[in-house]
C-alpha positions in Angstrom: 1.9 -114.6 23.1 2.0 -114.3 19.6 -0.2 -117.4 19.7 -2.4 -115.7 21.5 -2.3 -112.6 19.7 -3.1 -114.4 16.6 -6.2 -116.0 17.8 -7.6 -112.9 19.3 -6.9 -110.9 15.8 -8.8 -114.0 13.9 -11.7 -113.6 16.3 -12.0 -110.1 15.7 -11.4 -110.5 12.0 -14.5 -113.3 12.0 -16.7 -110.6 14.2 -16.1 -107.7 11.8 -16.9 -110.1 8.6 -20.0 -111.4 10.4 -20.9 -107.5 11.5 -20.4 -106.4 8.3 -22.8 -109.4 6.6 -25.1 -108.1 9.2 -25.0 -104.3 8.0 -25.0 -105.1 4.3 -28.1 -107.6 4.7 -29.5 -104.2 6.2 -28.9 -101.9 3.9 -29.9 -104.4 0.6 -33.1 -104.8 2.7 -34.3 -101.2 2.3 -33.0 -100.7 -1.0 -33.4 -97.6 -3.1 -36.2 -97.9 -5.3 -36.0 -97.7 -9.1 -34.3 -94.3 -10.0 -36.4 -91.2 -10.9 -37.0 -90.1 -14.5 -34.4 -86.8 -15.2 -36.9 -84.3 -16.9 -39.1 -82.4 -14.6 -42.6 -82.1 -15.4 -43.4 -78.9 -16.9 -47.3 -78.8 -17.4 -50.2 -79.9 -15.0 -53.8 -79.7 -15.3 -55.1 -76.2 -13.1 -57.5 -79.0 -11.4 -54.6 -80.6 -10.4 -52.7 -77.6 -9.2 -55.8 -76.9 -7.0 -55.8 -80.2 -6.0 -52.3 -80.3 -4.8 -52.8 -76.8 -3.0 -55.6 -78.5 -1.0 -53.4 -81.2 -0.2 -50.7 -79.1 0.6 -53.1 -77.4 3.3 -54.3 -80.2 4.6 -50.9 -81.7 5.6 -49.9 -78.3 7.1 -46.3 -78.4 5.4 -46.0 -74.9 5.8 -46.0 -75.2 9.4 -42.4 -77.2 9.4 -41.2 -75.7 5.8 -41.6 -72.6 6.8 -39.4 -70.5 9.4 -40.5 -68.0 11.6 -40.2 -64.8 9.8 -39.2 -67.0 6.5 -40.4 -67.4 3.0 -43.0 -69.5 2.9 -42.5 -73.4 2.1 -38.7 -72.4 1.8 -37.8 -74.4 5.0 -35.0 -73.7 7.6 -37.2 -74.3 10.4 -35.8 -76.4 13.3 -37.8 -79.3 14.5 -36.4 -80.3 18.0 -37.0 -84.1 18.7 -35.7 -86.6 21.3 -33.1 -87.5 19.0 -31.6 -83.9 18.1 -32.6 -81.3 15.6 -34.0 -81.8 12.2 -34.4 -78.6 9.9 -37.0 -78.6 7.8 -36.5 -78.6 3.8 -37.1 -76.0 1.0 -39.9 -77.4 -1.3 -39.8 -73.9 -3.3 -39.1 -74.8 -6.8 -35.6 -73.1 -6.5 -33.2 -75.0 -8.9 -30.0 -75.1 -6.5 -31.5 -75.6 -3.3 -35.1 -76.3 -3.6 -37.4 -78.7 -5.6 -36.2 -77.0 -9.4 -34.3 -80.2 -10.0 -36.9 -82.5 -8.5 -39.1 -84.8 -11.4 -42.7 -85.8 -10.2 -41.0 -89.3 -9.7 -38.6 -87.9 -7.5 -41.0 -86.1 -5.4 -43.6 -89.6 -5.2 -40.4 -91.2 -4.2 -40.1 -88.9 -1.4 -43.9 -88.9 -0.2 -44.1 -93.0 -0.9 -40.7 -94.2 -0.1 -39.6 -91.7 2.2 -36.4 -91.1 -0.2 -34.7 -88.0 -1.4 -33.4 -86.7 -4.4 -30.1 -88.6 -4.0 -31.9 -91.8 -3.0 -31.0 -91.4 0.4 -33.4 -92.1 3.6 -35.1 -89.4 4.9 -35.6 -89.0 8.8 -38.7 -89.9 9.8 -39.5 -86.8 11.3 -40.6 -86.2 7.6 -44.0 -88.0 8.1 -43.5 -90.3 5.1 -45.3 -93.0 7.5 -48.3 -91.4 6.8 -47.7 -89.7 3.5 -46.6 -92.8 1.4 -50.7 -93.3 1.6 -51.2 -90.5 -0.7 -52.0 -91.7 -4.4 -49.7 -91.1 -7.1 -52.4 -89.0 -8.9 -52.3 -86.5 -5.7 -48.6 -86.9 -5.5 -48.3 -85.1 -8.7 -50.8 -82.8 -7.9 -48.9 -81.6 -4.9 -45.9 -81.7 -6.7 -47.8 -79.5 -9.5 -48.6 -77.3 -7.2 -45.3 -76.7 -5.2 -43.9 -76.1 -8.5 -46.1 -72.8 -9.2 -44.5 -71.1 -5.9 -42.3 -68.1 -6.1 -38.3 -70.1 -6.0 -36.1 -69.0 -2.9 -32.6 -69.5 -2.8 -32.4 -70.4 0.3 -29.5 -73.5 1.5 -30.9 -76.5 3.5 -29.1 -77.2 6.7 -27.7 -80.5 7.5 -29.6 -82.1 10.3 -28.2 -81.7 13.6 -28.9 -85.6 15.1 -27.0 -87.5 17.9 -25.1 -90.5 16.6 -26.2 -92.8 15.6 -29.6 -91.6 14.6 -29.2 -89.9 11.3 -26.5 -92.8 10.2 -27.3 -95.1 7.3 -27.8 -98.2 9.4 -29.9 -96.6 12.0 -32.5 -95.3 9.5 -32.1 -98.7 7.7 -33.2 -100.3 10.9 -35.7 -98.1 11.9 -37.4 -98.6 8.2 -37.5 -102.4 8.6 -39.0 -102.1 12.4 -41.4 -99.5 11.5 -42.2 -98.8 7.8 -44.1 -100.5 5.2 -44.8 -98.4 2.1 -48.4 -98.7 1.1 -51.0 -96.4 -0.9 -54.4 -95.8 0.1 -57.0 -98.3 -0.7 -60.5 -97.0 -0.4 -62.9 -99.6 1.9 -65.7 -100.8 -0.2 -68.2 -101.3 2.3 -68.0 -97.8 3.4 -69.0 -94.5 1.2 -67.2 -92.0 -0.7 -67.2 -89.5 1.8 -65.9 -91.8 4.7 -63.1 -92.6 2.5 -62.2 -89.6 1.4 -62.7 -88.1 5.4 -60.4 -91.4 6.3 -57.5 -90.6 3.4 -57.3 -86.9 4.5 -57.1 -87.7 8.0 -54.4 -90.6 7.7 -52.6 -89.6 4.4 -52.1 -85.9 3.8 -53.5 -85.2 7.4 -51.2 -87.3 9.2 -52.8 -86.6 12.7 -51.9 -90.1 14.1 -48.4 -88.5 14.1 -49.8 -87.0 17.3 -52.6 -88.5 18.4 -50.8 -91.7 18.3 -48.2 -91.2 20.7 -44.6 -92.0 20.0 -42.3 -95.0 21.5 -39.0 -94.6 23.1 -37.3 -95.1 19.3 -39.8 -92.3 17.9 -42.3 -94.5 15.9 -45.9 -94.0 16.2 -47.1 -95.6 19.2 -50.6 -96.4 18.4 -52.0 -95.9 14.9 -55.1 -96.3 16.6 -55.2 -92.7 17.2 -54.8 -93.5 21.4 -53.2 -90.4 22.4 -49.8 -89.6 23.6 -47.6 -86.9 24.6 -45.6 -84.8 21.5 -42.0 -84.9 22.0 -40.3 -82.1 23.0 -43.1 -79.9 23.4 -45.2 -81.6 26.3 -48.6 -80.8 25.3 -50.6 -84.4 25.2 -52.5 -84.8 22.1 -55.6 -86.5 23.4 -56.9 -90.3 21.8 -59.8 -89.8 19.5 -61.0 -93.0 20.5 -61.7 -92.3 24.4 -65.3 -90.5 25.5 -63.0 -88.8 28.1 -60.1 -87.4 25.7 -61.1 -86.0 22.5 -63.6 -88.3 20.9 -66.4 -86.8 19.1 -68.3 -90.3 18.7 -71.5 -88.6 20.3 -70.8 -84.8 18.6 -73.0 -83.8 15.6 -71.2 -83.5 12.5 -72.0 -79.7 12.5 -70.0 -79.4 15.8 -66.9 -81.6 14.6 -67.0 -79.4 11.4 -67.1 -76.1 13.5 -64.2 -77.2 15.9 -61.7 -78.3 12.4 -62.8 -74.7 10.9 -63.2 -72.2 13.2 -61.5 -73.7 16.3 -64.3 -73.8 18.8 -67.5 -75.8 19.3 -69.9 -76.3 22.3 -68.3 -79.2 23.5 -64.6 -78.1 23.0 -62.1 -75.7 21.5 -58.6 -76.1 19.9 -55.6 -75.1 22.0 -52.1 -75.0 22.1 -50.5 -77.1 18.6 -54.0 -77.9 17.8 -54.8 -74.5 17.8 -51.7 -74.0 15.2 -52.9 -76.9 12.8 -56.6 -74.7 12.8 -55.3 -71.9 11.7 -53.0 -73.1 9.6 -54.6 -75.7 7.9 -58.3 -77.0 8.3 -60.1 -73.9 8.4 -58.7 -73.4 5.0 -59.8 -76.5 3.4 -63.1 -77.2 1.2 -66.6 -77.4 3.5 -66.7 -80.8 1.9 -63.7 -82.3 2.9 -64.3 -80.8 6.1 -67.2 -83.0 6.5 -65.8 -85.9 5.4 -63.2 -85.6 8.1 -65.8 -85.2 10.5 -67.7 -88.5 9.2 -64.4 -90.7 9.5 -64.0 -88.5 13.1 -67.4 -89.8 14.2 -67.1 -93.4 13.0 -63.9 -94.4 15.1 -64.8 -96.5 17.5 -65.3 -95.5 21.3 -62.8 -97.6 23.6 -64.4 -98.7 27.5 -63.5 -95.8 30.0 -60.9 -97.6 31.6 -61.3 -97.1 36.0 -59.7 -94.4 37.4 -56.9 -95.9 39.7 -57.3 -95.5 43.3 -55.9 -91.7 44.6 -55.5 -90.6 47.7 -57.4 -87.7 48.8 -55.0 -84.7 48.5 -53.8 -82.7 51.4 -56.8 -80.4 52.8 -54.6 -77.6 52.7 -53.6 -77.8 49.3 -57.3 -78.1 48.0 -58.1 -74.8 50.0 -55.4 -73.1 48.9 -56.2 -74.1 45.3 -59.3 -72.7 46.0 -57.9 -69.1 46.9 -55.7 -69.2 44.4 -58.4 -69.8 42.0 -60.8 -67.1 43.4 -57.6 -64.9 43.2 -56.5 -65.5 39.6 -59.2 -67.4 37.8 -62.5 -66.6 38.6 -62.7 -63.4 37.3 -62.6 -64.8 33.8 -63.8 -68.4 34.1 -66.3 -67.8 36.5 -66.5 -68.7 40.5 -67.3 -72.4 39.7 -65.4 -72.7 36.9 -68.6 -72.3 34.5 -67.0 -70.0 31.9 -66.9 -66.4 30.9 -69.4 -64.3 28.8 -69.3 -60.9 26.9 -71.0 -58.6 28.7 -71.9 -55.9 26.5 -71.4 -55.0 22.8 -73.2 -56.5 19.6 -71.9 -60.3 20.6 -73.2 -60.0 24.6 -73.9 -63.1 26.0 -71.4 -65.4 23.9 -69.5 -67.9 26.2 -65.8 -66.9 25.2 -63.5 -68.3 28.7 -64.0 -71.6 28.8 -66.3 -73.6 31.3 -63.4 -75.6 33.5 -66.1 -77.5 35.3 -66.9 -81.0 33.2 -63.9 -79.9 31.1 -62.3 -82.8 29.3 -58.9 -80.8 29.3 -59.2 -80.9 33.6 -59.6 -84.4 33.6 -57.4 -86.0 31.2 -54.6 -87.7 32.1 -52.2 -86.8 32.3 -53.4 -83.1 32.7 -50.2 -81.6 30.7 -52.3 -79.5 28.6 -53.7 -77.9 31.8 -50.6 -77.4 33.2 -49.4 -75.8 29.9 -52.3 -73.5 29.6 -52.1 -72.1 33.2 -47.9 -71.6 33.1 -47.6 -70.7 29.9 -51.2 -69.3 28.5 -51.8 -69.1 24.8 -54.8 -67.9 22.4 -56.6 -70.2 20.3 -57.1 -70.5 16.7 -57.5 -66.9 14.6 -60.2 -68.4 12.5 -62.8 -66.6 9.9 -65.6 -67.9 12.4 -63.2 -66.8 15.7 -61.6 -63.6 14.5 -60.7 -62.6 17.7 -60.1 -65.3 20.2 -59.5 -64.4 24.0 -56.4 -65.5 25.1 -55.5 -67.1 28.3 -52.4 -64.8 29.8 -49.3 -66.7 31.6 -49.0 -67.2 35.4 -45.8 -68.8 35.3 -44.3 -65.4 36.3 -46.9 -65.3 39.0 -47.4 -68.2 40.3 -44.6 -70.8 41.7 -45.0 -74.7 40.7 -46.9 -75.5 43.9 -49.4 -72.9 43.6 -50.3 -74.1 40.1 -50.1 -77.6 41.6 -52.4 -76.5 44.0 -55.1 -74.8 41.3 -54.7 -78.0 39.0 -55.3 -80.2 42.0 -58.4 -78.0 43.4 -60.1 -78.4 39.5 -59.6 -81.8 39.2 -60.7 -82.8 42.9 -64.2 -81.5 42.1 -64.2 -83.8 38.8 -62.7 -87.2 41.1 -59.5 -87.0 39.2 -56.1 -86.9 41.0 -54.3 -84.8 42.7 -50.9 -83.0 40.7 -47.8 -82.1 42.0 -45.0 -79.4 42.0 -42.6 -81.9 40.5 -45.7 -83.2 37.8 -46.1 -79.2 36.5 -42.1 -78.6 36.5 -42.4 -81.6 34.2 -45.0 -81.0 31.9 -44.4 -76.9 31.8 -41.2 -77.0 29.7 -40.8 -77.9 26.1 -40.9 -76.0 23.0 -44.0 -74.4 21.7 -42.1 -73.2 18.2 
């Protein structure tokens, strides 16, 4: 018995030593970059500070780093993820709880390497996988602008991640699988305007964080903007590379700029999380930057449309019920055939304010999560200088059952040749956070 126990203990010890070696190897491979200098930068060129302000807008930094009702950039906002809750940090120059003790080197290390003030690995809810592309000069400019903000003493809350997602080993393994630091390099064969747009979209703007989808471990699933559901929010960020989703390859540049600046354009409008991005971020960008982003987005390749899977025709009774429900609840604004609604009086008489649903990509998109969420939860478009009073969509979740909403969606999609939607689908997509 003692001999057997000794063999078991020796085997366990060997496994522990081996495991420790693996763990040590992982942590060593993801070693901390060189330390940062100890003295904060105290002066910056006004032009650099302005450049930093624009970069903060392009990244919509305030969107995550400002709690509802709290001071801008003071952190504290709870961000739900599939792995637990992350709390955004304080970016104001408070020396005790914010960036007051940080140097420009510390800040660069966070953006470029995904490391905190003390070298700890940051959780990838902070999009360092994209901000790593920001140049050192722009990192310094953003740092300089943040130091002009009023200091707010607001302690940072520790993340509430389920084990083992917040452990050093898990974060080291994730980084080895999904993260490679790399500063942006212009493409020599492209013009300055295209490169500027690509830099903003892929760097500070981190658009792929939503429009690339996420895999099971929370990493970007498609670096080519192939679309995907936004975790925990259940809005679908459509693909930039599919004509049936969010491709703008055939749009005039002025219309792309209008969508980014105003939230509305002749061929589309921003809803859901994108309306927030337009309201907080893109509407405030310089016209030249908006045009540069439009040039880049227009240049993205368009994938050949995949044939739609054969779908069984929906039950005739469901289609008839959907038509009746649409006439009762929707036609008053969107028109009897979904042609859209116009202002009937006033100085803007005749302007289309309620979107047309016939031929609308939100109706035909797969999955139709955004259409379901718009009906159940409602919502306003982006409030912008060019669209100061967007007409809102009222919620119908308290009026219609999941089955009734499914019937309306099915009726709308059947007219466009798209597949039916079940009550189960509605229940699945209506949930999630809009905060």
